[in-house]
N, CA, C, O and the ligand as a Tripos MOL2 file, in Angstrom:
@<TRIPOS>MOLECULE
protein
  301   299    76     0     0
PROTEIN
NO_CHARGES

@<TRIPOS>ATOM
      1 N         -20.4540   26.0190   13.1230 N.3       1 MET1
      2 CA        -19.1520   26.7140   13.4080 C.3       1 MET1
      3 C         -19.2490   27.3510   14.8330 C.2       1 MET1
      4 O         -20.1760   28.1030   15.1340 O.2       1 MET1
      5 N         -18.2750   27.0230   15.6680 N.am      2 ALA2
      6 CA        -18.2420   27.6410   17.0260 C.3       2 ALA2
      7 C         -16.8840   28.3030   17.2830 C.2       2 ALA2
      8 O         -15.8550   28.0020   16.6780 O.2       2 ALA2
      9 N         -16.9790   29.1950   18.2000 N.am      3 LEU3
     10 CA        -15.7650   29.9100   18.6410 C.3       3 LEU3
     11 C         -15.1640   29.2440   19.8660 C.2       3 LEU3
     12 O         -15.9260   28.9860   20.7980 O.2       3 LEU3
     13 N         -14.0000   28.9680   19.9530 N.am      4 VAL4
     14 CA        -13.3360   28.4090   21.1860 C.3       4 VAL4
     15 C         -12.1510   29.1820   21.5700 C.2       4 VAL4
     16 O         -11.4880   29.7750   20.7180 O.2       4 VAL4
     17 N         -11.8560   29.2000   22.8210 N.am      5 PRO5
     18 CA        -10.6220   30.0160   23.2650 C.3       5 PRO5
     19 C          -9.3480   29.3160   22.9180 C.2       5 PRO5
     20 O          -9.3270   28.0970   23.0900 O.2       5 PRO5
     21 N          -8.3510   29.8740   22.4840 N.am      6 CYS6
     22 CA         -7.1140   29.3250   22.0490 C.3       6 CYS6
     23 C          -6.4480   28.8960   23.4190 C.2       6 CYS6
     24 O          -6.3330   29.6980   24.3470 O.2       6 CYS6
     25 N          -6.0370   27.6430   23.4880 N.am      7 PRO7
     26 CA         -5.2250   27.2000   24.7820 C.3       7 PRO7
     27 C          -3.9770   27.9630   24.8410 C.2       7 PRO7
     28 O          -3.4850   28.0970   25.9620 O.2       7 PRO7
     29 N          -3.3970   28.4690   23.8780 N.am      8 GLU8
     30 CA         -2.0850   29.1790   24.0100 C.3       8 GLU8
     31 C          -2.2600   30.5860   24.3220 C.2       8 GLU8
     32 O          -1.6190   31.0410   25.2700 O.2       8 GLU8
     33 N          -3.1160   31.4180   23.5910 N.am      9 CYS9
     34 CA         -3.0730   32.8710   23.7960 C.3       9 CYS9
     35 C          -4.5660   33.2950   24.3150 C.2       9 CYS9
     36 O          -4.7150   34.4310   24.7650 O.2       9 CYS9
     37 N          -5.5580   32.4830   24.2610 N.am     10 GLY10
     38 CA         -6.7840   32.7560   24.8740 C.3      10 GLY10
     39 C          -7.6610   33.5640   23.7720 C.2      10 GLY10
     40 O          -8.7600   34.0170   24.0940 O.2      10 GLY10
     41 N          -7.1960   33.7120   22.6010 N.am     11 ARG11
     42 CA         -8.1230   34.4680   21.6290 C.3      11 ARG11
     43 C          -9.1710   33.4830   21.1760 C.2      11 ARG11
     44 O          -8.9320   32.2780   21.1020 O.2      11 ARG11
     45 N         -10.3340   34.0160   20.8750 N.am     12 SER12
     46 CA        -11.4100   33.2590   20.2260 C.3      12 SER12
     47 C         -11.0820   32.8550   18.8870 C.2      12 SER12
     48 O         -10.8350   33.6910   18.0170 O.2      12 SER12
     49 N         -11.0640   31.5000   18.6560 N.am     13 ILE13
     50 CA        -10.8060   31.0880   17.2770 C.3      13 ILE13
     51 C         -11.9740   30.1300   16.7820 C.2      13 ILE13
     52 O         -12.6440   29.4650   17.5710 O.2      13 ILE13
     53 N         -12.1420   30.1190   15.5310 N.am     14 SER14
     54 CA        -13.2960   29.2150   14.9170 C.3      14 SER14
     55 C         -12.8110   27.8810   14.9910 C.2      14 SER14
     56 O         -11.6170   27.6340   14.8230 O.2      14 SER14
     57 N         -13.7350   26.9250   15.2510 N.am     15 THR15
     58 CA        -13.4020   25.5110   15.3070 C.3      15 THR15
     59 C         -13.2010   25.0190   13.8000 C.2      15 THR15
     60 O         -12.6430   23.9410   13.5950 O.2      15 THR15
     61 N         -13.6420   25.7870   12.7810 N.am     16 ALA16
     62 CA        -13.3910   25.5110   11.3850 C.3      16 ALA16
     63 C         -11.9920   25.7360   11.0500 C.2      16 ALA16
     64 O         -11.4880   25.1200   10.1110 O.2      16 ALA16
     65 N         -11.2940   26.6110   11.7740 N.am     17 ALA17
     66 CA         -9.8640   26.9330   11.4710 C.3      17 ALA17
     67 C          -9.0650   25.8650   11.9280 C.2      17 ALA17
     68 O          -9.4230   25.2160   12.9110 O.2      17 ALA17
     69 N          -7.8370   25.5670   11.2160 N.am     18 SER18
     70 CA         -7.0560   24.5150   11.5430 C.3      18 SER18
     71 C          -6.0440   24.9470   12.6010 C.2      18 SER18
     72 O          -5.5050   24.1110   13.3260 O.2      18 SER18
     73 N          -5.7900   26.2370   12.6870 N.am     19 ALA19
     74 CA         -4.8320   26.8430   13.6050 C.3      19 ALA19
     75 C          -5.2240   28.1820   14.1580 C.2      19 ALA19
     76 O          -6.0030   28.8600   13.4880 O.2      19 ALA19
     77 N          -4.7850   28.6330   15.2800 N.am     20 CYS20
     78 CA         -5.0930   29.9450   15.8730 C.3      20 CYS20
     79 C          -4.3930   31.0050   14.9070 C.2      20 CYS20
     80 O          -3.2190   30.8600   14.5640 O.2      20 CYS20
     81 N          -5.2020   32.1130   14.4730 N.am     21 PRO21
     82 CA         -4.6320   33.0640   13.6260 C.3      21 PRO21
     83 C          -3.7400   33.9450   14.4250 C.2      21 PRO21
     84 O          -2.9080   34.6380   13.8400 O.2      21 PRO21
     85 N          -3.8550   33.9690   15.7590 N.am     22 GLY22
     86 CA         -3.0700   34.7840   16.5760 C.3      22 GLY22
     87 C          -1.5970   34.2690   16.8110 C.2      22 GLY22
     88 O          -0.5930   34.9650   16.6570 O.2      22 GLY22
     89 N          -1.6150   33.0680   17.1700 N.am     23 CYS23
     90 CA         -0.3400   32.4820   17.6850 C.3      23 CYS23
     91 C           0.0770   31.1860   16.7550 C.2      23 CYS23
     92 O           1.1910   30.6680   16.8390 O.2      23 CYS23
     93 N          -0.8540   30.7710   15.9420 N.am     24 GLY24
     94 CA         -0.5470   29.6420   15.0940 C.3      24 GLY24
     95 C          -0.6320   28.2440   15.8350 C.2      24 GLY24
     96 O          -0.1450   27.2180   15.3590 O.2      24 GLY24
     97 N          -1.3150   28.3050   17.0810 N.am     25 HIS25
     98 CA         -1.4860   26.9470   17.7880 C.3      25 HIS25
     99 C          -2.5000   26.1290   17.0300 C.2      25 HIS25
    100 O          -3.5870   26.6190   16.7250 O.2      25 HIS25
    101 N          -2.1740   24.9240   16.7280 N.am     26 PRO26
    102 CA         -3.2350   24.0940   15.9580 C.3      26 PRO26
    103 C          -4.4770   23.8990   16.8050 C.2      26 PRO26
    104 O          -4.3830   23.8360   18.0310 O.2      26 PRO26
    105 N          -5.6580   23.8000   16.1640 N.am     27 VAL27
    106 CA         -6.9640   23.5440   16.9550 C.3      27 VAL27
    107 C          -6.9990   22.0350   16.9360 C.2      27 VAL27
    108 O          -7.3010   21.3840   15.9360 O.2      27 VAL27
    109 N          -6.6590   21.5030   18.1450 N.am     28 ALA28
    110 CA         -6.5020   20.0620   18.3200 C.3      28 ALA28
    111 C          -7.8220   19.4160   18.1260 C.2      28 ALA28
    112 O          -7.8870   18.4240   17.4000 O.2      28 ALA28
    113 N          -8.8910   19.8900   18.7110 N.am     29 GLY29
    114 CA        -10.1530   19.2040   18.7000 C.3      29 GLY29
    115 C         -10.6770   19.0060   17.2720 C.2      29 GLY29
    116 O         -11.1500   17.9170   16.9470 O.2      29 GLY29
    117 N         -10.6080   19.9970   16.4430 N.am     30 GLN30
    118 CA        -11.0450   19.8850   15.1150 C.3      30 GLN30
    119 C         -10.0950   18.7870   14.3100 C.2      30 GLN30
    120 O         -10.5660   17.9390   13.5520 O.2      30 GLN30
    121 N          -8.8200   18.9250   14.5680 N.am     31 ARG31
    122 CA         -8.0520   17.9380   13.8450 C.3      31 ARG31
    123 C          -8.2780   16.6060   14.3010 C.2      31 ARG31
    124 O          -8.2780   15.7060   13.4610 O.2      31 ARG31
    125 N          -8.4860   16.3220   15.6080 N.am     32 ARG32
    126 CA         -8.7170   15.0170   16.1730 C.3      32 ARG32
    127 C         -10.0140   14.4880   15.5910 C.2      32 ARG32
    128 O         -10.0900   13.3100   15.2410 O.2      32 ARG32
    129 N         -11.0860   15.3650   15.4720 N.am     33 GLY33
    130 CA        -12.2810   14.9630   14.9810 C.3      33 GLY33
    131 C         -12.2500   14.4230   13.4950 C.2      33 GLY33
    132 O         -12.8490   13.4030   13.1540 O.2      33 GLY33
    133 N         -11.5220   15.1790   12.6760 N.am     34 LEU34
    134 CA        -11.2720   14.7870   11.3390 C.3      34 LEU34
    135 C         -10.5200   13.5160   11.2770 C.2      34 LEU34
    136 O         -10.9460   12.6280   10.5390 O.2      34 LEU34
    137 N          -9.4870   13.3410   11.9460 N.am     35 ASP35
    138 CA         -8.6420   12.1560   11.9100 C.3      35 ASP35
    139 C          -9.5040   10.9850   12.4000 C.2      35 ASP35
    140 O          -9.4700    9.9010   11.8190 O.2      35 ASP35
    141 N         -10.2810   11.2120   13.4780 N.am     36 GLY36
    142 CA        -11.1180   10.2000   13.9810 C.3      36 GLY36
    143 C         -12.1050    9.6540   12.8350 C.2      36 GLY36
    144 O         -12.2730    8.4560   12.6060 O.2      36 GLY36
    145 N         -12.6980   10.6480   12.1860 N.am     37 ASP37
    146 CA        -13.6750   10.2530   11.1310 C.3      37 ASP37
    147 C         -12.9670    9.5250    9.9920 C.2      37 ASP37
    148 O         -13.5010    8.5310    9.4980 O.2      37 ASP37
    149 N         -11.8400    9.9530    9.5710 N.am     38 VAL38
    150 CA        -11.0980    9.2480    8.5400 C.3      38 VAL38
    151 C         -10.6890    7.9240    9.0340 C.2      38 VAL38
    152 O         -10.9000    6.9420    8.3230 O.2      38 VAL38
    153 N         -10.1190    7.8000   10.1900 N.am     39 ALA39
    154 CA         -9.6880    6.4120   10.7060 C.3      39 ALA39
    155 C         -10.9140    5.5460   10.8700 C.2      39 ALA39
    156 O         -10.8680    4.3630   10.5300 O.2      39 ALA39
    157 N         -12.0100    6.0830   11.3760 N.am     40 GLY40
    158 CA        -13.2640    5.2590   11.5130 C.3      40 GLY40
    159 C         -13.7220    4.7640   10.1450 C.2      40 GLY40
    160 O         -14.0830    3.5900   10.0620 O.2      40 GLY40
    161 N         -13.7430    5.5770    9.0170 N.am     41 LYS41
    162 CA        -14.0770    5.1660    7.7320 C.3      41 LYS41
    163 C         -13.0780    4.1920    7.2310 C.2      41 LYS41
    164 O         -13.4480    3.1960    6.6090 O.2      41 LYS41
    165 N         -11.8910    4.4220    7.4630 N.am     42 ALA42
    166 CA        -10.8760    3.4580    7.0110 C.3      42 ALA42
    167 C         -11.0680    1.9880    7.7330 C.2      42 ALA42
    168 O         -10.9910    0.9380    7.0950 O.2      42 ALA42
    169 N         -11.2890    2.0430    8.9410 N.am     43 VAL43
    170 CA        -11.4530    0.8170    9.6150 C.3      43 VAL43
    171 C         -12.6850    0.0370    9.1680 C.2      43 VAL43
    172 O         -12.6360   -1.1810    9.0010 O.2      43 VAL43
    173 N         -13.7820    0.7500    8.9780 N.am     44 SER44
    174 CA        -15.0670    0.1490    8.4670 C.3      44 SER44
    175 C         -14.8400   -0.3400    7.0800 C.2      44 SER44
    176 O         -15.3100   -1.4110    6.6980 O.2      44 SER44
    177 N         -14.1040    0.4570    6.3060 N.am     45 GLY45
    178 CA        -13.8270    0.0110    4.9630 C.3      45 GLY45
    179 C         -12.9330   -1.2440    4.8880 C.2      45 GLY45
    180 O         -13.1870   -2.1000    4.0410 O.2      45 GLY45
    181 N         -11.9730   -1.3790    5.6770 N.am     46 ILE46
    182 CA        -11.1560   -2.4940    5.6950 C.3      46 ILE46
    183 C         -11.8860   -3.6770    6.2390 C.2      46 ILE46
    184 O         -11.7110   -4.8160    5.8050 O.2      46 ILE46
    185 N         -12.7450   -3.3580    7.2460 N.am     47 ALA47
    186 CA        -13.5980   -4.4960    7.8370 C.3      47 ALA47
    187 C         -14.5720   -5.0610    6.7790 C.2      47 ALA47
    188 O         -14.7670   -6.2740    6.6960 O.2      47 ALA47
    189 N         -15.1970   -4.1400    5.9490 N.am     48 THR48
    190 CA        -16.0520   -4.5760    4.9950 C.3      48 THR48
    191 C         -15.3370   -5.3860    3.8770 C.2      48 THR48
    192 O         -15.8020   -6.3980    3.3540 O.2      48 THR48
    193 N         -14.0790   -4.7730    3.5660 N.am     49 TRP49
    194 CA        -13.2600   -5.4440    2.4810 C.3      49 TRP49
    195 C         -12.9130   -6.8250    3.0260 C.2      49 TRP49
    196 O         -12.9710   -7.7640    2.2310 O.2      49 TRP49
    197 N         -12.5660   -7.0520    4.2580 N.am     50 LEU50
    198 CA        -12.1740   -8.3290    4.8570 C.3      50 LEU50
    199 C         -13.3200   -9.3100    4.9520 C.2      50 LEU50
    200 O         -13.1570  -10.4880    4.6350 O.2      50 LEU50
    201 N         -14.5430   -8.8160    5.4090 N.am     51 VAL51
    202 CA        -15.6540   -9.5210    5.7090 C.3      51 VAL51
    203 C         -16.4440  -10.0150    4.6050 C.2      51 VAL51
    204 O         -16.8370  -11.1810    4.5650 O.2      51 VAL51
    205 N         -16.7030   -9.1000    3.6450 N.am     52 VAL52
    206 CA        -17.6060   -9.4310    2.5960 C.3      52 VAL52
    207 C         -17.0780  -10.5280    1.7020 C.2      52 VAL52
    208 O         -17.8700  -11.3950    1.3310 O.2      52 VAL52
    209 N         -15.7970  -10.5740    1.3170 N.am     53 PRO53
    210 CA        -15.2690  -11.7920    0.5300 C.3      53 PRO53
    211 C         -15.3450  -13.0140    1.3800 C.2      53 PRO53
    212 O         -15.6540  -14.0660    0.8210 O.2      53 PRO53
    213 N         -15.1090  -13.0080    2.6170 N.am     54 TRP54
    214 CA        -15.2070  -14.1330    3.5120 C.3      54 TRP54
    215 C         -16.6550  -14.6730    3.4680 C.2      54 TRP54
    216 O         -16.8320  -15.8880    3.3690 O.2      54 TRP54
    217 N         -17.6650  -13.8410    3.5350 N.am     55 ILE55
    218 CA        -19.0420  -14.2920    3.5330 C.3      55 ILE55
    219 C         -19.3270  -14.8530    2.1270 C.2      55 ILE55
    220 O         -20.0290  -15.8590    2.0220 O.2      55 ILE55
    221 N         -18.8190  -14.2540    1.0570 N.am     56 ALA56
    222 CA        -19.1010  -14.6890   -0.3400 C.3      56 ALA56
    223 C         -18.3980  -16.0960   -0.5030 C.2      56 ALA56
    224 O         -18.9480  -16.9960   -1.1390 O.2      56 ALA56
    225 N         -17.2390  -16.2420    0.0570 N.am     57 ARG57
    226 CA        -16.5400  -17.4940   -0.0230 C.3      57 ARG57
    227 C         -17.2150  -18.5930    0.7530 C.2      57 ARG57
    228 O         -17.2620  -19.7430    0.3170 O.2      57 ARG57
    229 N         -17.7530  -18.2210    1.9440 N.am     58 ALA58
    230 CA        -18.4750  -19.2210    2.7660 C.3      58 ALA58
    231 C         -19.6600  -19.6430    1.9410 C.2      58 ALA58
    232 O         -19.9060  -20.8450    1.8370 O.2      58 ALA58
    233 N         -20.4300  -18.7200    1.3320 N.am     59 ILE59
    234 CA        -21.6420  -19.1090    0.6360 C.3      59 ILE59
    235 C         -21.2930  -19.9750   -0.5380 C.2      59 ILE59
    236 O         -21.9760  -20.9620   -0.8090 O.2      59 ILE59
    237 N         -20.2420  -19.6250   -1.2400 N.am     60 VAL60
    238 CA        -19.7950  -20.4470   -2.4180 C.3      60 VAL60
    239 C         -19.3050  -21.8850   -1.9220 C.2      60 VAL60
    240 O         -19.5870  -22.8890   -2.5750 O.2      60 VAL60
    241 N         -18.6450  -21.9400   -0.8740 N.am     61 ALA61
    242 CA        -18.2200  -23.2490   -0.2820 C.3      61 ALA61
    243 C         -19.3780  -24.0240    0.1250 C.2      61 ALA61
    244 O         -19.4340  -25.2140   -0.1880 O.2      61 ALA61
    245 N         -20.3340  -23.4590    0.8100 N.am     62 VAL62
    246 CA        -21.5180  -24.2540    1.2730 C.3      62 VAL62
    247 C         -22.3710  -24.7220   -0.0260 C.2      62 VAL62
    248 O         -22.7710  -25.8840   -0.1000 O.2      62 VAL62
    249 N         -22.6100  -23.8620   -0.9540 N.am     63 VAL63
    250 CA        -23.3510  -24.1000   -2.1830 C.3      63 VAL63
    251 C         -22.5580  -25.1680   -2.9780 C.2      63 VAL63
    252 O         -23.1990  -26.0250   -3.5880 O.2      63 VAL63
    253 N         -21.1950  -25.1720   -3.0110 N.am     64 GLY64
    254 CA        -20.3760  -26.0410   -3.6970 C.3      64 GLY64
    255 C         -20.4940  -27.4270   -3.0960 C.2      64 GLY64
    256 O         -20.7090  -28.4220   -3.7870 O.2      64 GLY64
    257 N         -20.3330  -27.4540   -1.6650 N.am     65 VAL65
    258 CA        -20.3930  -28.6880   -1.0070 C.3      65 VAL65
    259 C         -21.7740  -29.4480   -1.3100 C.2      65 VAL65
    260 O         -21.8260  -30.6290   -1.6540 O.2      65 VAL65
    261 N         -22.8380  -28.6460   -1.1440 N.am     66 ILE66
    262 CA        -24.1750  -29.1610   -1.3960 C.3      66 ILE66
    263 C         -24.3290  -29.7730   -2.8790 C.2      66 ILE66
    264 O         -24.8110  -30.8840   -3.0980 O.2      66 ILE66
    265 N         -23.8780  -28.9410   -3.8070 N.am     67 ALA67
    266 CA        -23.9080  -29.2880   -5.1170 C.3      67 ALA67
    267 C         -23.0490  -30.6770   -5.4040 C.2      67 ALA67
    268 O         -23.4600  -31.5750   -6.1410 O.2      67 ALA67
    269 N         -21.7960  -30.6990   -4.7010 N.am     68 LEU68
    270 CA        -20.9860  -31.8350   -4.8740 C.3      68 LEU68
    271 C         -21.6200  -33.1310   -4.3130 C.2      68 LEU68
    272 O         -21.5090  -34.2010   -4.9120 O.2      68 LEU68
    273 N         -22.2890  -32.9990   -3.1410 N.am     69 PHE69
    274 CA        -22.9270  -34.1570   -2.5090 C.3      69 PHE69
    275 C         -24.2140  -34.5280   -3.3500 C.2      69 PHE69
    276 O         -24.5350  -35.7130   -3.4430 O.2      69 PHE69
    277 N         -24.9330  -33.5680   -3.9440 N.am     70 THR70
    278 CA        -25.9930  -33.8200   -4.7800 C.3      70 THR70
    279 C         -25.6550  -34.4880   -6.0250 C.2      70 THR70
    280 O         -26.3810  -35.3670   -6.4890 O.2      70 THR70
    281 N         -24.4990  -34.0750   -6.6270 N.am     71 PHE71
    282 CA        -23.8940  -34.6450   -7.9080 C.3      71 PHE71
    283 C         -23.4900  -36.1500   -7.5350 C.2      71 PHE71
    284 O         -23.8290  -37.0800   -8.2660 O.2      71 PHE71
    285 N         -22.7760  -36.3380   -6.4050 N.am     72 LEU72
    286 CA        -22.2790  -37.5950   -6.0740 C.3      72 LEU72
    287 C         -23.4210  -38.5840   -5.6850 C.2      72 LEU72
    288 O         -23.3130  -39.7930   -5.8900 O.2      72 LEU72
    289 N         -24.5020  -38.0230   -5.1210 N.am     73 GLY73
    290 CA        -25.6330  -38.8440   -4.7270 C.3      73 GLY73
    291 C         -26.4790  -39.3340   -5.9160 C.2      73 GLY73
    292 O         -27.1480  -40.3650   -5.8470 O.2      73 GLY73
    293 N         -26.4220  -38.5470   -7.0130 N.am     74 THR74
    294 CA        -27.3460  -38.8720   -8.1880 C.3      74 THR74
    295 C         -26.5680  -39.8380   -9.0070 C.2      74 THR74
    296 O         -27.1770  -40.5040   -9.8440 O.2      74 THR74
    297 N         -25.2850  -39.9840   -8.8570 N.am     75 ARG75
    298 CA        -24.5520  -40.8640   -9.6970 C.3      75 ARG75
    299 C         -24.7920  -42.3330   -9.3110 C.2      75 ARG75
    300 O         -24.2340  -43.2340   -9.9370 O.2      75 ARG75
    301 ZN         -3.4960   31.4330   19.9020 Zn       76 ZN76
@<TRIPOS>BOND
     1     1     2 1
     2     2     3 1
     3     3     4 2
     4     3     5 am
     5     5     6 1
     6     6     7 1
     7     7     8 2
     8     7     9 am
     9     9    10 1
    10    10    11 1
    11    11    12 2
    12    11    13 am
    13    13    14 1
    14    14    15 1
    15    15    16 2
    16    15    17 am
    17    17    18 1
    18    18    19 1
    19    19    20 2
    20    19    21 am
    21    21    22 1
    22    22    23 1
    23    23    24 2
    24    23    25 am
    25    25    26 1
    26    26    27 1
    27    27    28 2
    28    27    29 am
    29    29    30 1
    30    30    31 1
    31    31    32 2
    32    31    33 am
    33    33    34 1
    34    34    35 1
    35    35    36 2
    36    35    37 am
    37    37    38 1
    38    38    39 1
    39    39    40 2
    40    39    41 am
    41    41    42 1
    42    42    43 1
    43    43    44 2
    44    43    45 am
    45    45    46 1
    46    46    47 1
    47    47    48 2
    48    47    49 am
    49    49    50 1
    50    50    51 1
    51    51    52 2
    52    51    53 am
    53    53    54 1
    54    54    55 1
    55    55    56 2
    56    55    57 am
    57    57    58 1
    58    58    59 1
    59    59    60 2
    60    59    61 am
    61    61    62 1
    62    62    63 1
    63    63    64 2
    64    63    65 am
    65    65    66 1
    66    66    67 1
    67    67    68 2
    68    67    69 am
    69    69    70 1
    70    70    71 1
    71    71    72 2
    72    71    73 am
    73    73    74 1
    74    74    75 1
    75    75    76 2
    76    75    77 am
    77    77    78 1
    78    78    79 1
    79    79    80 2
    80    79    81 am
    81    81    82 1
    82    82    83 1
    83    83    84 2
    84    83    85 am
    85    85    86 1
    86    86    87 1
    87    87    88 2
    88    87    89 am
    89    89    90 1
    90    90    91 1
    91    91    92 2
    92    91    93 am
    93    93    94 1
    94    94    95 1
    95    95    96 2
    96    95    97 am
    97    97    98 1
    98    98    99 1
    99    99   100 2
   100    99   101 am
   101   101   102 1
   102   102   103 1
   103   103   104 2
   104   103   105 am
   105   105   106 1
   106   106   107 1
   107   107   108 2
   108   107   109 am
   109   109   110 1
   110   110   111 1
   111   111   112 2
   112   111   113 am
   113   113   114 1
   114   114   115 1
   115   115   116 2
   116   115   117 am
   117   117   118 1
   118   118   119 1
   119   119   120 2
   120   119   121 am
   121   121   122 1
   122   122   123 1
   123   123   124 2
   124   123   125 am
   125   125   126 1
   126   126   127 1
   127   127   128 2
   128   127   129 am
   129   129   130 1
   130   130   131 1
   131   131   132 2
   132   131   133 am
   133   133   134 1
   134   134   135 1
   135   135   136 2
   136   135   137 am
   137   137   138 1
   138   138   139 1
   139   139   140 2
   140   139   141 am
   141   141   142 1
   142   142   143 1
   143   143   144 2
   144   143   145 am
   145   145   146 1
   146   146   147 1
   147   147   148 2
   148   147   149 am
   149   149   150 1
   150   150   151 1
   151   151   152 2
   152   151   153 am
   153   153   154 1
   154   154   155 1
   155   155   156 2
   156   155   157 am
   157   157   158 1
   158   158   159 1
   159   159   160 2
   160   159   161 am
   161   161   162 1
   162   162   163 1
   163   163   164 2
   164   163   165 am
   165   165   166 1
   166   166   167 1
   167   167   168 2
   168   167   169 am
   169   169   170 1
   170   170   171 1
   171   171   172 2
   172   171   173 am
   173   173   174 1
   174   174   175 1
   175   175   176 2
   176   175   177 am
   177   177   178 1
   178   178   179 1
   179   179   180 2
   180   179   181 am
   181   181   182 1
   182   182   183 1
   183   183   184 2
   184   183   185 am
   185   185   186 1
   186   186   187 1
   187   187   188 2
   188   187   189 am
   189   189   190 1
   190   190   191 1
   191   191   192 2
   192   191   193 am
   193   193   194 1
   194   194   195 1
   195   195   196 2
   196   195   197 am
   197   197   198 1
   198   198   199 1
   199   199   200 2
   200   199   201 am
   201   201   202 1
   202   202   203 1
   203   203   204 2
   204   203   205 am
   205   205   206 1
   206   206   207 1
   207   207   208 2
   208   207   209 am
   209   209   210 1
   210   210   211 1
   211   211   212 2
   212   211   213 am
   213   213   214 1
   214   214   215 1
   215   215   216 2
   216   215   217 am
   217   217   218 1
   218   218   219 1
   219   219   220 2
   220   219   221 am
   221   221   222 1
   222   222   223 1
   223   223   224 2
   224   223   225 am
   225   225   226 1
   226   226   227 1
   227   227   228 2
   228   227   229 am
   229   229   230 1
   230   230   231 1
   231   231   232 2
   232   231   233 am
   233   233   234 1
   234   234   235 1
   235   235   236 2
   236   235   237 am
   237   237   238 1
   238   238   239 1
   239   239   240 2
   240   239   241 am
   241   241   242 1
   242   242   243 1
   243   243   244 2
   244   243   245 am
   245   245   246 1
   246   246   247 1
   247   247   248 2
   248   247   249 am
   249   249   250 1
   250   250   251 1
   251   251   252 2
   252   251   253 am
   253   253   254 1
   254   254   255 1
   255   255   256 2
   256   255   257 am
   257   257   258 1
   258   258   259 1
   259   259   260 2
   260   259   261 am
   261   261   262 1
   262   262   263 1
   263   263   264 2
   264   263   265 am
   265   265   266 1
   266   266   267 1
   267   267   268 2
   268   267   269 am
   269   269   270 1
   270   270   271 1
   271   271   272 2
   272   271   273 am
   273   273   274 1
   274   274   275 1
   275   275   276 2
   276   275   277 am
   277   277   278 1
   278   278   279 1
   279   279   280 2
   280   279   281 am
   281   281   282 1
   282   282   283 1
   283   283   284 2
   284   283   285 am
   285   285   286 1
   286   286   287 1
   287   287   288 2
   288   287   289 am
   289   289   290 1
   290   290   291 1
   291   291   292 2
   292   291   293 am
   293   293   294 1
   294   294   295 1
   295   295   296 2
   296   295   297 am
   297   297   298 1
   298   298   299 1
   299   299   300 2
@<TRIPOS>SUBSTRUCTURE
     1 MET1         2 RESIDUE 1 A MET
     2 ALA2         6 RESIDUE 1 A ALA
     3 LEU3        10 RESIDUE 1 A LEU
     4 VAL4        14 RESIDUE 1 A VAL
     5 PRO5        18 RESIDUE 1 A PRO
     6 CYS6        22 RESIDUE 1 A CYS
     7 PRO7        26 RESIDUE 1 A PRO
     8 GLU8        30 RESIDUE 1 A GLU
     9 CYS9        34 RESIDUE 1 A CYS
    10 GLY10       38 RESIDUE 1 A GLY
    11 ARG11       42 RESIDUE 1 A ARG
    12 SER12       46 RESIDUE 1 A SER
    13 ILE13       50 RESIDUE 1 A ILE
    14 SER14       54 RESIDUE 1 A SER
    15 THR15       58 RESIDUE 1 A THR
    16 ALA16       62 RESIDUE 1 A ALA
    17 ALA17       66 RESIDUE 1 A ALA
    18 SER18       70 RESIDUE 1 A SER
    19 ALA19       74 RESIDUE 1 A ALA
    20 CYS20       78 RESIDUE 1 A CYS
    21 PRO21       82 RESIDUE 1 A PRO
    22 GLY22       86 RESIDUE 1 A GLY
    23 CYS23       90 RESIDUE 1 A CYS
    24 GLY24       94 RESIDUE 1 A GLY
    25 HIS25       98 RESIDUE 1 A HIS
    26 PRO26      102 RESIDUE 1 A PRO
    27 VAL27      106 RESIDUE 1 A VAL
    28 ALA28      110 RESIDUE 1 A ALA
    29 GLY29      114 RESIDUE 1 A GLY
    30 GLN30      118 RESIDUE 1 A GLN
    31 ARG31      122 RESIDUE 1 A ARG
    32 ARG32      126 RESIDUE 1 A ARG
    33 GLY33      130 RESIDUE 1 A GLY
    34 LEU34      134 RESIDUE 1 A LEU
    35 ASP35      138 RESIDUE 1 A ASP
    36 GLY36      142 RESIDUE 1 A GLY
    37 ASP37      146 RESIDUE 1 A ASP
    38 VAL38      150 RESIDUE 1 A VAL
    39 ALA39      154 RESIDUE 1 A ALA
    40 GLY40      158 RESIDUE 1 A GLY
    41 LYS41      162 RESIDUE 1 A LYS
    42 ALA42      166 RESIDUE 1 A ALA
    43 VAL43      170 RESIDUE 1 A VAL
    44 SER44      174 RESIDUE 1 A SER
    45 GLY45      178 RESIDUE 1 A GLY
    46 ILE46      182 RESIDUE 1 A ILE
    47 ALA47      186 RESIDUE 1 A ALA
    48 THR48      190 RESIDUE 1 A THR
    49 TRP49      194 RESIDUE 1 A TRP
    50 LEU50      198 RESIDUE 1 A LEU
    51 VAL51      202 RESIDUE 1 A VAL
    52 VAL52      206 RESIDUE 1 A VAL
    53 PRO53      210 RESIDUE 1 A PRO
    54 TRP54      214 RESIDUE 1 A TRP
    55 ILE55      218 RESIDUE 1 A ILE
    56 ALA56      222 RESIDUE 1 A ALA
    57 ARG57      226 RESIDUE 1 A ARG
    58 ALA58      230 RESIDUE 1 A ALA
    59 ILE59      234 RESIDUE 1 A ILE
    60 VAL60      238 RESIDUE 1 A VAL
    61 ALA61      242 RESIDUE 1 A ALA
    62 VAL62      246 RESIDUE 1 A VAL
    63 VAL63      250 RESIDUE 1 A VAL
    64 GLY64      254 RESIDUE 1 A GLY
    65 VAL65      258 RESIDUE 1 A VAL
    66 ILE66      262 RESIDUE 1 A ILE
    67 ALA67      266 RESIDUE 1 A ALA
    68 LEU68      270 RESIDUE 1 A LEU
    69 PHE69      274 RESIDUE 1 A PHE
    70 THR70      278 RESIDUE 1 A THR
    71 PHE71      282 RESIDUE 1 A PHE
    72 LEU72      286 RESIDUE 1 A LEU
    73 GLY73      290 RESIDUE 1 A GLY
    74 THR74      294 RESIDUE 1 A THR
    75 ARG75      298 RESIDUE 1 A ARG
    76 ZN76       301 GROUP 0 **** ****
């Protein structure tokens, strides 16, 4: 936890506070950091959700093609 000067009134405000207690000015840095964290997690979550099934499908497709050719070859 650190104290930063409020850009509006100059009062020292905690970075843990969402807004300046003196003038109500929002603490932009803290808010941006939180939003960035949530956005980053959402992006990596969506990326994992999109990529993992694709990899699973690719493996199933390759194994399926090999099994099919093996099956056709043995007949
Ligand atoms: Zn202020």
